[in-house]
mmCIF file of the C-alpha atoms, coordinates in Angstrom:
data_MODEL
# 
_entry.id   MODEL 
# 
loop_
_atom_site.group_PDB 
_atom_site.id 
_atom_site.type_symbol 
_atom_site.label_atom_id 
_atom_site.label_alt_id 
_atom_site.label_comp_id 
_atom_site.label_asym_id 
_atom_site.label_entity_id 
_atom_site.label_seq_id 
_atom_site.pdbx_PDB_ins_code 
_atom_site.Cartn_x 
_atom_site.Cartn_y 
_atom_site.Cartn_z 
_atom_site.occupancy 
_atom_site.B_iso_or_equiv 
_atom_site.pdbx_formal_charge 
_atom_site.auth_seq_id 
_atom_site.auth_comp_id 
_atom_site.auth_asym_id 
_atom_site.auth_atom_id 
_atom_site.pdbx_PDB_model_num 
ATOM 1   C CA . UNK A 1 1   ? -97.977  42.177 -101.947 1.00 0.00 ? 1   UNK A CA 1 
ATOM 2   C CA . UNK A 1 2   ? -94.868  43.145 -99.940  1.00 0.00 ? 2   UNK A CA 1 
ATOM 3   C CA . UNK A 1 3   ? -92.094  45.404 -101.078 1.00 0.00 ? 3   UNK A CA 1 
ATOM 4   C CA . UNK A 1 4   ? -89.833  42.407 -100.935 1.00 0.00 ? 4   UNK A CA 1 
ATOM 5   C CA . UNK A 1 5   ? -92.055  40.469 -103.329 1.00 0.00 ? 5   UNK A CA 1 
ATOM 6   C CA . UNK A 1 6   ? -92.219  43.483 -105.598 1.00 0.00 ? 6   UNK A CA 1 
ATOM 7   C CA . UNK A 1 7   ? -88.374  43.605 -105.646 1.00 0.00 ? 7   UNK A CA 1 
ATOM 8   C CA . UNK A 1 8   ? -88.195  39.851 -106.342 1.00 0.00 ? 8   UNK A CA 1 
ATOM 9   C CA . UNK A 1 9   ? -90.648  40.205 -109.272 1.00 0.00 ? 9   UNK A CA 1 
ATOM 10  C CA . UNK A 1 10  ? -88.626  43.043 -110.919 1.00 0.00 ? 10  UNK A CA 1 
ATOM 11  C CA . UNK A 1 11  ? -85.326  41.165 -110.379 1.00 0.00 ? 11  UNK A CA 1 
ATOM 12  C CA . UNK A 1 12  ? -86.730  37.984 -111.972 1.00 0.00 ? 12  UNK A CA 1 
ATOM 13  C CA . UNK A 1 13  ? -87.964  39.909 -114.970 1.00 0.00 ? 13  UNK A CA 1 
ATOM 14  C CA . UNK A 1 14  ? -84.586  41.547 -115.449 1.00 0.00 ? 14  UNK A CA 1 
ATOM 15  C CA . UNK A 1 15  ? -82.574  38.263 -115.200 1.00 0.00 ? 15  UNK A CA 1 
ATOM 16  C CA . UNK A 1 16  ? -84.556  36.980 -118.140 1.00 0.00 ? 16  UNK A CA 1 
ATOM 17  C CA . UNK A 1 17  ? -82.627  39.450 -120.369 1.00 0.00 ? 17  UNK A CA 1 
ATOM 18  C CA . UNK A 1 18  ? -79.275  37.724 -119.493 1.00 0.00 ? 18  UNK A CA 1 
ATOM 19  C CA . UNK A 1 19  ? -77.998  35.369 -122.173 1.00 0.00 ? 19  UNK A CA 1 
ATOM 20  C CA . UNK A 1 20  ? -75.108  32.993 -122.493 1.00 0.00 ? 20  UNK A CA 1 
ATOM 21  C CA . UNK A 1 21  ? -71.671  34.639 -123.254 1.00 0.00 ? 21  UNK A CA 1 
ATOM 22  C CA . UNK A 1 22  ? -72.664  38.037 -121.830 1.00 0.00 ? 22  UNK A CA 1 
ATOM 23  C CA . UNK A 1 23  ? -70.596  40.226 -119.686 1.00 0.00 ? 23  UNK A CA 1 
ATOM 24  C CA . UNK A 1 24  ? -72.940  41.469 -117.027 1.00 0.00 ? 24  UNK A CA 1 
ATOM 25  C CA . UNK A 1 25  ? -72.689  44.348 -114.623 1.00 0.00 ? 25  UNK A CA 1 
ATOM 26  C CA . UNK A 1 26  ? -74.098  43.479 -111.198 1.00 0.00 ? 26  UNK A CA 1 
ATOM 27  C CA . UNK A 1 27  ? -75.532  46.250 -109.178 1.00 0.00 ? 27  UNK A CA 1 
ATOM 28  C CA . UNK A 1 28  ? -75.473  46.927 -105.433 1.00 0.00 ? 28  UNK A CA 1 
ATOM 29  C CA . UNK A 1 29  ? -78.337  47.221 -102.908 1.00 0.00 ? 29  UNK A CA 1 
ATOM 30  C CA . UNK A 1 30  ? -81.207  45.155 -101.542 1.00 0.00 ? 30  UNK A CA 1 
ATOM 31  C CA . UNK A 1 31  ? -83.017  44.741 -104.867 1.00 0.00 ? 31  UNK A CA 1 
ATOM 32  C CA . UNK A 1 32  ? -79.774  44.065 -106.804 1.00 0.00 ? 32  UNK A CA 1 
ATOM 33  C CA . UNK A 1 33  ? -78.885  41.399 -104.242 1.00 0.00 ? 33  UNK A CA 1 
ATOM 34  C CA . UNK A 1 34  ? -82.027  39.491 -105.074 1.00 0.00 ? 34  UNK A CA 1 
ATOM 35  C CA . UNK A 1 35  ? -81.004  39.711 -108.770 1.00 0.00 ? 35  UNK A CA 1 
ATOM 36  C CA . UNK A 1 36  ? -77.616  38.406 -107.978 1.00 0.00 ? 36  UNK A CA 1 
ATOM 37  C CA . UNK A 1 37  ? -79.067  35.447 -106.136 1.00 0.00 ? 37  UNK A CA 1 
ATOM 38  C CA . UNK A 1 38  ? -81.176  34.648 -109.232 1.00 0.00 ? 38  UNK A CA 1 
ATOM 39  C CA . UNK A 1 39  ? -78.157  34.966 -111.506 1.00 0.00 ? 39  UNK A CA 1 
ATOM 40  C CA . UNK A 1 40  ? -76.263  32.592 -109.200 1.00 0.00 ? 40  UNK A CA 1 
ATOM 41  C CA . UNK A 1 41  ? -79.095  30.023 -109.519 1.00 0.00 ? 41  UNK A CA 1 
ATOM 42  C CA . UNK A 1 42  ? -79.008  30.308 -113.372 1.00 0.00 ? 42  UNK A CA 1 
ATOM 43  C CA . UNK A 1 43  ? -75.174  29.920 -113.301 1.00 0.00 ? 43  UNK A CA 1 
ATOM 44  C CA . UNK A 1 44  ? -75.589  26.726 -111.249 1.00 0.00 ? 44  UNK A CA 1 
ATOM 45  C CA . UNK A 1 45  ? -77.993  25.517 -114.008 1.00 0.00 ? 45  UNK A CA 1 
ATOM 46  C CA . UNK A 1 46  ? -75.401  26.153 -116.713 1.00 0.00 ? 46  UNK A CA 1 
ATOM 47  C CA . UNK A 1 47  ? -75.631  29.893 -117.576 1.00 0.00 ? 47  UNK A CA 1 
ATOM 48  C CA . UNK A 1 48  ? -72.206  30.944 -118.862 1.00 0.00 ? 48  UNK A CA 1 
ATOM 49  C CA . UNK A 1 49  ? -71.444  34.610 -118.148 1.00 0.00 ? 49  UNK A CA 1 
ATOM 50  C CA . UNK A 1 50  ? -68.812  36.843 -116.798 1.00 0.00 ? 50  UNK A CA 1 
ATOM 51  C CA . UNK A 1 51  ? -69.784  39.445 -114.167 1.00 0.00 ? 51  UNK A CA 1 
ATOM 52  C CA . UNK A 1 52  ? -68.410  42.935 -113.216 1.00 0.00 ? 52  UNK A CA 1 
ATOM 53  C CA . UNK A 1 53  ? -69.595  43.801 -109.723 1.00 0.00 ? 53  UNK A CA 1 
ATOM 54  C CA . UNK A 1 54  ? -70.289  47.361 -108.721 1.00 0.00 ? 54  UNK A CA 1 
ATOM 55  C CA . UNK A 1 55  ? -69.118  46.975 -105.090 1.00 0.00 ? 55  UNK A CA 1 
ATOM 56  C CA . UNK A 1 56  ? -67.016  44.790 -102.905 1.00 0.00 ? 56  UNK A CA 1 
ATOM 57  C CA . UNK A 1 57  ? -70.181  43.436 -101.265 1.00 0.00 ? 57  UNK A CA 1 
ATOM 58  C CA . UNK A 1 58  ? -71.710  42.435 -104.567 1.00 0.00 ? 58  UNK A CA 1 
ATOM 59  C CA . UNK A 1 59  ? -68.388  40.846 -105.618 1.00 0.00 ? 59  UNK A CA 1 
ATOM 60  C CA . UNK A 1 60  ? -68.268  38.731 -102.461 1.00 0.00 ? 60  UNK A CA 1 
ATOM 61  C CA . UNK A 1 61  ? -71.960  37.671 -102.945 1.00 0.00 ? 61  UNK A CA 1 
ATOM 62  C CA . UNK A 1 62  ? -71.363  36.786 -106.536 1.00 0.00 ? 62  UNK A CA 1 
ATOM 63  C CA . UNK A 1 63  ? -68.239  34.715 -105.859 1.00 0.00 ? 63  UNK A CA 1 
ATOM 64  C CA . UNK A 1 64  ? -70.089  32.943 -103.132 1.00 0.00 ? 64  UNK A CA 1 
ATOM 65  C CA . UNK A 1 65  ? -72.665  31.859 -105.664 1.00 0.00 ? 65  UNK A CA 1 
ATOM 66  C CA . UNK A 1 66  ? -70.115  30.586 -108.116 1.00 0.00 ? 66  UNK A CA 1 
ATOM 67  C CA . UNK A 1 67  ? -70.414  33.525 -110.617 1.00 0.00 ? 67  UNK A CA 1 
ATOM 68  C CA . UNK A 1 68  ? -67.239  34.312 -112.407 1.00 0.00 ? 68  UNK A CA 1 
ATOM 69  C CA . UNK A 1 69  ? -66.213  37.740 -111.349 1.00 0.00 ? 69  UNK A CA 1 
ATOM 70  C CA . UNK A 1 70  ? -63.711  40.071 -113.144 1.00 0.00 ? 70  UNK A CA 1 
ATOM 71  C CA . UNK A 1 71  ? -62.530  43.659 -112.964 1.00 0.00 ? 71  UNK A CA 1 
ATOM 72  C CA . UNK A 1 72  ? -63.088  46.299 -115.625 1.00 0.00 ? 72  UNK A CA 1 
ATOM 73  C CA . UNK A 1 73  ? -59.550  45.882 -116.840 1.00 0.00 ? 73  UNK A CA 1 
ATOM 74  C CA . UNK A 1 74  ? -60.295  42.307 -117.842 1.00 0.00 ? 74  UNK A CA 1 
ATOM 75  C CA . UNK A 1 75  ? -63.222  43.080 -120.227 1.00 0.00 ? 75  UNK A CA 1 
ATOM 76  C CA . UNK A 1 76  ? -63.612  45.195 -123.359 1.00 0.00 ? 76  UNK A CA 1 
ATOM 77  C CA . UNK A 1 77  ? -67.318  45.606 -123.215 1.00 0.00 ? 77  UNK A CA 1 
ATOM 78  C CA . UNK A 1 78  ? -70.219  45.165 -120.762 1.00 0.00 ? 78  UNK A CA 1 
ATOM 79  C CA . UNK A 1 79  ? -73.290  43.838 -122.559 1.00 0.00 ? 79  UNK A CA 1 
ATOM 80  C CA . UNK A 1 80  ? -75.829  44.490 -119.808 1.00 0.00 ? 80  UNK A CA 1 
ATOM 81  C CA . UNK A 1 81  ? -75.945  45.958 -116.308 1.00 0.00 ? 81  UNK A CA 1 
ATOM 82  C CA . UNK A 1 82  ? -78.726  45.377 -113.945 1.00 0.00 ? 82  UNK A CA 1 
ATOM 83  C CA . UNK A 1 83  ? -79.061  47.621 -110.898 1.00 0.00 ? 83  UNK A CA 1 
ATOM 84  C CA . UNK A 1 84  ? -81.589  49.011 -108.418 1.00 0.00 ? 84  UNK A CA 1 
ATOM 85  C CA . UNK A 1 85  ? -82.357  52.662 -107.644 1.00 0.00 ? 85  UNK A CA 1 
ATOM 86  C CA . UNK A 1 86  ? -83.470  54.842 -104.813 1.00 0.00 ? 86  UNK A CA 1 
ATOM 87  C CA . UNK A 1 87  ? -85.817  56.938 -106.971 1.00 0.00 ? 87  UNK A CA 1 
ATOM 88  C CA . UNK A 1 88  ? -86.802  57.012 -110.618 1.00 0.00 ? 88  UNK A CA 1 
ATOM 89  C CA . UNK A 1 89  ? -88.979  59.618 -112.234 1.00 0.00 ? 89  UNK A CA 1 
ATOM 90  C CA . UNK A 1 90  ? -91.174  59.454 -115.380 1.00 0.00 ? 90  UNK A CA 1 
ATOM 91  C CA . UNK A 1 91  ? -88.205  60.591 -117.601 1.00 0.00 ? 91  UNK A CA 1 
ATOM 92  C CA . UNK A 1 92  ? -86.211  57.560 -116.213 1.00 0.00 ? 92  UNK A CA 1 
ATOM 93  C CA . UNK A 1 93  ? -83.811  59.843 -114.362 1.00 0.00 ? 93  UNK A CA 1 
ATOM 94  C CA . UNK A 1 94  ? -82.488  58.132 -111.172 1.00 0.00 ? 94  UNK A CA 1 
ATOM 95  C CA . UNK A 1 95  ? -81.140  58.972 -107.766 1.00 0.00 ? 95  UNK A CA 1 
ATOM 96  C CA . UNK A 1 96  ? -78.752  56.275 -106.658 1.00 0.00 ? 96  UNK A CA 1 
ATOM 97  C CA . UNK A 1 97  ? -76.192  55.809 -103.931 1.00 0.00 ? 97  UNK A CA 1 
ATOM 98  C CA . UNK A 1 98  ? -78.116  54.903 -100.817 1.00 0.00 ? 98  UNK A CA 1 
ATOM 99  C CA . UNK A 1 99  ? -75.770  51.985 -100.420 1.00 0.00 ? 99  UNK A CA 1 
ATOM 100 C CA . UNK A 1 100 ? -72.794  54.195 -101.091 1.00 0.00 ? 100 UNK A CA 1 
ATOM 101 C CA . UNK A 1 101 ? -71.765  52.506 -104.328 1.00 0.00 ? 101 UNK A CA 1 
ATOM 102 C CA . UNK A 1 102 ? -72.959  55.043 -106.912 1.00 0.00 ? 102 UNK A CA 1 
ATOM 103 C CA . UNK A 1 103 ? -69.391  55.841 -108.168 1.00 0.00 ? 103 UNK A CA 1 
ATOM 104 C CA . UNK A 1 104 ? -68.670  52.308 -109.245 1.00 0.00 ? 104 UNK A CA 1 
ATOM 105 C CA . UNK A 1 105 ? -72.291  51.851 -110.336 1.00 0.00 ? 105 UNK A CA 1 
ATOM 106 C CA . UNK A 1 106 ? -72.129  54.841 -112.573 1.00 0.00 ? 106 UNK A CA 1 
ATOM 107 C CA . UNK A 1 107 ? -68.749  53.790 -114.165 1.00 0.00 ? 107 UNK A CA 1 
ATOM 108 C CA . UNK A 1 108 ? -70.067  50.252 -114.946 1.00 0.00 ? 108 UNK A CA 1 
ATOM 109 C CA . UNK A 1 109 ? -73.341  51.654 -116.253 1.00 0.00 ? 109 UNK A CA 1 
ATOM 110 C CA . UNK A 1 110 ? -71.581  54.177 -118.467 1.00 0.00 ? 110 UNK A CA 1 
ATOM 111 C CA . UNK A 1 111 ? -69.612  51.354 -120.014 1.00 0.00 ? 111 UNK A CA 1 
ATOM 112 C CA . UNK A 1 112 ? -72.617  49.077 -120.680 1.00 0.00 ? 112 UNK A CA 1 
ATOM 113 C CA . UNK A 1 113 ? -74.463  48.579 -123.877 1.00 0.00 ? 113 UNK A CA 1 
ATOM 114 C CA . UNK A 1 114 ? -77.654  48.442 -121.847 1.00 0.00 ? 114 UNK A CA 1 
ATOM 115 C CA . UNK A 1 115 ? -78.786  49.303 -118.339 1.00 0.00 ? 115 UNK A CA 1 
ATOM 116 C CA . UNK A 1 116 ? -81.801  47.792 -116.761 1.00 0.00 ? 116 UNK A CA 1 
ATOM 117 C CA . UNK A 1 117 ? -83.104  49.352 -113.451 1.00 0.00 ? 117 UNK A CA 1 
ATOM 118 C CA . UNK A 1 118 ? -85.123  47.296 -111.095 1.00 0.00 ? 118 UNK A CA 1 
ATOM 119 C CA . UNK A 1 119 ? -87.179  48.499 -108.096 1.00 0.00 ? 119 UNK A CA 1 
ATOM 120 C CA . UNK A 1 120 ? -90.359  48.206 -106.058 1.00 0.00 ? 120 UNK A CA 1 
ATOM 121 C CA . UNK A 1 121 ? -93.282  50.431 -106.711 1.00 0.00 ? 121 UNK A CA 1 
ATOM 122 C CA . UNK A 1 122 ? -92.583  53.045 -104.151 1.00 0.00 ? 122 UNK A CA 1 
ATOM 123 C CA . UNK A 1 123 ? -89.325  54.034 -105.858 1.00 0.00 ? 123 UNK A CA 1 
ATOM 124 C CA . UNK A 1 124 ? -91.293  55.512 -108.809 1.00 0.00 ? 124 UNK A CA 1 
ATOM 125 C CA . UNK A 1 125 ? -91.802  59.144 -108.074 1.00 0.00 ? 125 UNK A CA 1 
ATOM 126 C CA . UNK A 1 126 ? -93.223  62.200 -109.947 1.00 0.00 ? 126 UNK A CA 1 
ATOM 127 C CA . UNK A 1 127 ? -90.234  64.348 -108.993 1.00 0.00 ? 127 UNK A CA 1 
ATOM 128 C CA . UNK A 1 128 ? -86.717  63.413 -107.738 1.00 0.00 ? 128 UNK A CA 1 
ATOM 129 C CA . UNK A 1 129 ? -85.422  64.695 -104.444 1.00 0.00 ? 129 UNK A CA 1 
ATOM 130 C CA . UNK A 1 130 ? -87.396  63.216 -101.599 1.00 0.00 ? 130 UNK A CA 1 
ATOM 131 C CA . UNK A 1 131 ? -84.555  60.777 -101.184 1.00 0.00 ? 131 UNK A CA 1 
ATOM 132 C CA . UNK A 1 132 ? -81.329  62.524 -100.223 1.00 0.00 ? 132 UNK A CA 1 
ATOM 133 C CA . UNK A 1 133 ? -78.900  62.865 -103.113 1.00 0.00 ? 133 UNK A CA 1 
ATOM 134 C CA . UNK A 1 134 ? -75.658  61.190 -102.324 1.00 0.00 ? 134 UNK A CA 1 
ATOM 135 C CA . UNK A 1 135 ? -72.479  62.962 -103.403 1.00 0.00 ? 135 UNK A CA 1 
ATOM 136 C CA . UNK A 1 136 ? -69.143  61.183 -102.996 1.00 0.00 ? 136 UNK A CA 1 
ATOM 137 C CA . UNK A 1 137 ? -66.277  63.558 -102.119 1.00 0.00 ? 137 UNK A CA 1 
ATOM 138 C CA . UNK A 1 138 ? -62.635  63.240 -101.172 1.00 0.00 ? 138 UNK A CA 1 
ATOM 139 C CA . UNK A 1 139 ? -62.193  63.699 -97.389  1.00 0.00 ? 139 UNK A CA 1 
ATOM 140 C CA . UNK A 1 140 ? -59.784  66.687 -97.900  1.00 0.00 ? 140 UNK A CA 1 
ATOM 141 C CA . UNK A 1 141 ? -62.610  68.716 -99.583  1.00 0.00 ? 141 UNK A CA 1 
ATOM 142 C CA . UNK A 1 142 ? -65.627  67.594 -97.541  1.00 0.00 ? 142 UNK A CA 1 
ATOM 143 C CA . UNK A 1 143 ? -65.795  70.644 -95.138  1.00 0.00 ? 143 UNK A CA 1 
ATOM 144 C CA . UNK A 1 144 ? -65.305  73.119 -98.012  1.00 0.00 ? 144 UNK A CA 1 
ATOM 145 C CA . UNK A 1 145 ? -68.048  71.488 -100.026 1.00 0.00 ? 145 UNK A CA 1 
ATOM 146 C CA . UNK A 1 146 ? -70.802  71.667 -97.457  1.00 0.00 ? 146 UNK A CA 1 
ATOM 147 C CA . UNK A 1 147 ? -71.610  75.353 -97.917  1.00 0.00 ? 147 UNK A CA 1 
ATOM 148 C CA . UNK A 1 148 ? -71.408  75.004 -101.696 1.00 0.00 ? 148 UNK A CA 1 
ATOM 149 C CA . UNK A 1 149 ? -74.104  72.355 -101.539 1.00 0.00 ? 149 UNK A CA 1 
ATOM 150 C CA . UNK A 1 150 ? -76.108  74.552 -99.196  1.00 0.00 ? 150 UNK A CA 1 
ATOM 151 C CA . UNK A 1 151 ? -75.946  77.287 -101.802 1.00 0.00 ? 151 UNK A CA 1 
ATOM 152 C CA . UNK A 1 152 ? -77.600  74.834 -104.234 1.00 0.00 ? 152 UNK A CA 1 
ATOM 153 C CA . UNK A 1 153 ? -80.628  74.671 -101.984 1.00 0.00 ? 153 UNK A CA 1 
ATOM 154 C CA . UNK A 1 154 ? -79.757  71.487 -100.191 1.00 0.00 ? 154 UNK A CA 1 
ATOM 155 C CA . UNK A 1 155 ? -79.365  70.569 -96.448  1.00 0.00 ? 155 UNK A CA 1 
ATOM 156 C CA . UNK A 1 156 ? -76.093  68.609 -96.706  1.00 0.00 ? 156 UNK A CA 1 
ATOM 157 C CA . UNK A 1 157 ? -74.757  66.222 -94.069  1.00 0.00 ? 157 UNK A CA 1 
ATOM 158 C CA . UNK A 1 158 ? -71.752  63.861 -94.044  1.00 0.00 ? 158 UNK A CA 1 
ATOM 159 C CA . UNK A 1 159 ? -72.956  60.255 -93.958  1.00 0.00 ? 159 UNK A CA 1 
ATOM 160 C CA . UNK A 1 160 ? -71.978  58.492 -90.740  1.00 0.00 ? 160 UNK A CA 1 
ATOM 161 C CA . UNK A 1 161 ? -71.369  54.897 -89.843  1.00 0.00 ? 161 UNK A CA 1 
ATOM 162 C CA . UNK A 1 162 ? -71.918  54.877 -86.173  1.00 0.00 ? 162 UNK A CA 1 
ATOM 163 C CA . UNK A 1 163 ? -69.527  57.386 -84.676  1.00 0.00 ? 163 UNK A CA 1 
ATOM 164 C CA . UNK A 1 164 ? -67.281  57.584 -87.746  1.00 0.00 ? 164 UNK A CA 1 
ATOM 165 C CA . UNK A 1 165 ? -67.908  58.914 -91.236  1.00 0.00 ? 165 UNK A CA 1 
ATOM 166 C CA . UNK A 1 166 ? -69.052  56.276 -93.753  1.00 0.00 ? 166 UNK A CA 1 
ATOM 167 C CA . UNK A 1 167 ? -66.289  55.302 -96.165  1.00 0.00 ? 167 UNK A CA 1 
ATOM 168 C CA . UNK A 1 168 ? -66.972  54.100 -99.642  1.00 0.00 ? 168 UNK A CA 1 
ATOM 169 C CA . UNK A 1 169 ? -65.107  51.312 -101.435 1.00 0.00 ? 169 UNK A CA 1 
ATOM 170 C CA . UNK A 1 170 ? -62.730  53.955 -102.764 1.00 0.00 ? 170 UNK A CA 1 
ATOM 171 C CA . UNK A 1 171 ? -62.223  55.289 -99.119  1.00 0.00 ? 171 UNK A CA 1 
ATOM 172 C CA . UNK A 1 172 ? -64.111  58.553 -99.866  1.00 0.00 ? 172 UNK A CA 1 
ATOM 173 C CA . UNK A 1 173 ? -66.820  60.250 -97.904  1.00 0.00 ? 173 UNK A CA 1 
ATOM 174 C CA . UNK A 1 174 ? -70.452  60.822 -98.874  1.00 0.00 ? 174 UNK A CA 1 
ATOM 175 C CA . UNK A 1 175 ? -72.424  64.023 -98.376  1.00 0.00 ? 175 UNK A CA 1 
ATOM 176 C CA . UNK A 1 176 ? -76.151  63.267 -98.393  1.00 0.00 ? 176 UNK A CA 1 
ATOM 177 C CA . UNK A 1 177 ? -78.003  66.419 -99.848  1.00 0.00 ? 177 UNK A CA 1 
ATOM 178 C CA . UNK A 1 178 ? -81.607  66.786 -98.761  1.00 0.00 ? 178 UNK A CA 1 
ATOM 179 C CA . UNK A 1 179 ? -83.299  68.851 -101.543 1.00 0.00 ? 179 UNK A CA 1 
ATOM 180 C CA . UNK A 1 180 ? -86.908  67.849 -100.892 1.00 0.00 ? 180 UNK A CA 1 
ATOM 181 C CA . UNK A 1 181 ? -87.541  68.431 -104.653 1.00 0.00 ? 181 UNK A CA 1 
ATOM 182 C CA . UNK A 1 182 ? -85.001  68.807 -107.378 1.00 0.00 ? 182 UNK A CA 1 
ATOM 183 C CA . UNK A 1 183 ? -86.500  71.148 -109.968 1.00 0.00 ? 183 UNK A CA 1 
ATOM 184 C CA . UNK A 1 184 ? -83.726  70.766 -112.530 1.00 0.00 ? 184 UNK A CA 1 
ATOM 185 C CA . UNK A 1 185 ? -81.808  67.539 -112.181 1.00 0.00 ? 185 UNK A CA 1 
ATOM 186 C CA . UNK A 1 186 ? -79.670  68.154 -115.259 1.00 0.00 ? 186 UNK A CA 1 
ATOM 187 C CA . UNK A 1 187 ? -78.473  71.481 -113.877 1.00 0.00 ? 187 UNK A CA 1 
ATOM 188 C CA . UNK A 1 188 ? -77.735  70.178 -110.426 1.00 0.00 ? 188 UNK A CA 1 
ATOM 189 C CA . UNK A 1 189 ? -75.897  67.253 -111.974 1.00 0.00 ? 189 UNK A CA 1 
ATOM 190 C CA . UNK A 1 190 ? -73.636  69.522 -114.058 1.00 0.00 ? 190 UNK A CA 1 
ATOM 191 C CA . UNK A 1 191 ? -73.050  71.867 -111.194 1.00 0.00 ? 191 UNK A CA 1 
ATOM 192 C CA . UNK A 1 192 ? -71.913  69.155 -108.867 1.00 0.00 ? 192 UNK A CA 1 
ATOM 193 C CA . UNK A 1 193 ? -69.759  67.527 -111.557 1.00 0.00 ? 193 UNK A CA 1 
ATOM 194 C CA . UNK A 1 194 ? -67.805  70.730 -111.935 1.00 0.00 ? 194 UNK A CA 1 
ATOM 195 C CA . UNK A 1 195 ? -67.022  71.181 -108.226 1.00 0.00 ? 195 UNK A CA 1 
ATOM 196 C CA . UNK A 1 196 ? -63.447  70.349 -107.392 1.00 0.00 ? 196 UNK A CA 1 
ATOM 197 C CA . UNK A 1 197 ? -63.442  67.613 -104.744 1.00 0.00 ? 197 UNK A CA 1 
ATOM 198 C CA . UNK A 1 198 ? -66.613  66.048 -105.862 1.00 0.00 ? 198 UNK A CA 1 
ATOM 199 C CA . UNK A 1 199 ? -65.859  62.472 -107.158 1.00 0.00 ? 199 UNK A CA 1 
ATOM 200 C CA . UNK A 1 200 ? -69.349  61.579 -108.333 1.00 0.00 ? 200 UNK A CA 1 
ATOM 201 C CA . UNK A 1 201 ? -73.031  62.322 -107.503 1.00 0.00 ? 201 UNK A CA 1 
ATOM 202 C CA . UNK A 1 202 ? -75.990  59.994 -107.501 1.00 0.00 ? 202 UNK A CA 1 
ATOM 203 C CA . UNK A 1 203 ? -78.028  61.557 -110.309 1.00 0.00 ? 203 UNK A CA 1 
ATOM 204 C CA . UNK A 1 204 ? -78.065  59.046 -113.237 1.00 0.00 ? 204 UNK A CA 1 
ATOM 205 C CA . UNK A 1 205 ? -79.484  60.966 -116.202 1.00 0.00 ? 205 UNK A CA 1 
ATOM 206 C CA . UNK A 1 206 ? -79.999  59.402 -119.571 1.00 0.00 ? 206 UNK A CA 1 
ATOM 207 C CA . UNK A 1 207 ? -78.465  56.125 -118.520 1.00 0.00 ? 207 UNK A CA 1 
ATOM 208 C CA . UNK A 1 208 ? -81.403  53.730 -117.926 1.00 0.00 ? 208 UNK A CA 1 
ATOM 209 C CA . UNK A 1 209 ? -82.565  51.899 -120.994 1.00 0.00 ? 209 UNK A CA 1 
ATOM 210 C CA . UNK A 1 210 ? -85.255  49.809 -119.342 1.00 0.00 ? 210 UNK A CA 1 
ATOM 211 C CA . UNK A 1 211 ? -86.976  50.290 -115.942 1.00 0.00 ? 211 UNK A CA 1 
ATOM 212 C CA . UNK A 1 212 ? -88.835  47.324 -114.447 1.00 0.00 ? 212 UNK A CA 1 
ATOM 213 C CA . UNK A 1 213 ? -91.001  48.105 -111.477 1.00 0.00 ? 213 UNK A CA 1 
ATOM 214 C CA . UNK A 1 214 ? -92.591  45.448 -109.349 1.00 0.00 ? 214 UNK A CA 1 
ATOM 215 C CA . UNK A 1 215 ? -96.227  46.344 -108.430 1.00 0.00 ? 215 UNK A CA 1 
ATOM 216 C CA . UNK A 1 216 ? -99.248  44.515 -106.993 1.00 0.00 ? 216 UNK A CA 1 
ATOM 217 C CA . UNK A 1 217 ? -100.455 44.233 -110.616 1.00 0.00 ? 217 UNK A CA 1 
ATOM 218 C CA . UNK A 1 218 ? -97.224  42.684 -111.867 1.00 0.00 ? 218 UNK A CA 1 
ATOM 219 C CA . UNK A 1 219 ? -94.109  44.165 -113.394 1.00 0.00 ? 219 UNK A CA 1 
ATOM 220 C CA . UNK A 1 220 ? -94.439  47.467 -115.129 1.00 0.00 ? 220 UNK A CA 1 
ATOM 221 C CA . UNK A 1 221 ? -91.824  48.326 -117.762 1.00 0.00 ? 221 UNK A CA 1 
ATOM 222 C CA . UNK A 1 222 ? -90.633  51.670 -119.083 1.00 0.00 ? 222 UNK A CA 1 
ATOM 223 C CA . UNK A 1 223 ? -88.361  51.857 -122.082 1.00 0.00 ? 223 UNK A CA 1 
ATOM 224 C CA . UNK A 1 224 ? -86.086  54.613 -123.318 1.00 0.00 ? 224 UNK A CA 1 
ATOM 225 C CA . UNK A 1 225 ? -87.522  56.260 -126.410 1.00 0.00 ? 225 UNK A CA 1 
ATOM 226 C CA . UNK A 1 226 ? -85.393  55.728 -129.566 1.00 0.00 ? 226 UNK A CA 1 
# 
């Protein structure tokens, strides 16, 4: 089974959790895009929902499929968010931000009653850190923050888009931090959050309620312990 097929399986399993009348957070990335397509098909068949996208790209995709899109200021609660991930460990801790949308993704997830994470099998890892940890920073602080991230044990680099620095939807920069292995994700998350100039990092800790992983044997699910 291809990775694309595994993503599709996980996305389809997640969409089954969407019910009429829900406010749904729509994630960003290749797996989330498959989920949005499936939501669009269900909306065409009569599903009645309101969607809060986590990026301008997802918003454009959703509108093109006829999904009603609103901003955070137009809803009082988000019932369910479905999003992809770049890595997920056995404790359901995530690294997100490969697509540069982790700031909006984390805001939407934090306001959601439930977060479902979808991914192909290779995203399940024993330890976070092989994927570079994205850290969104304000441009003014980027140069000063590089040595601070080196001091944490990372090899940091400003993400580029061709010859120019990559810009997020909020017009910030991203520093990708290559740790190799993150021994203490909670400590790194706290340290980064306290750095002036850091807007948000890609460690999502204690946010996922259900993880759905597409594998050759079907969809494996992991649920947060009560």
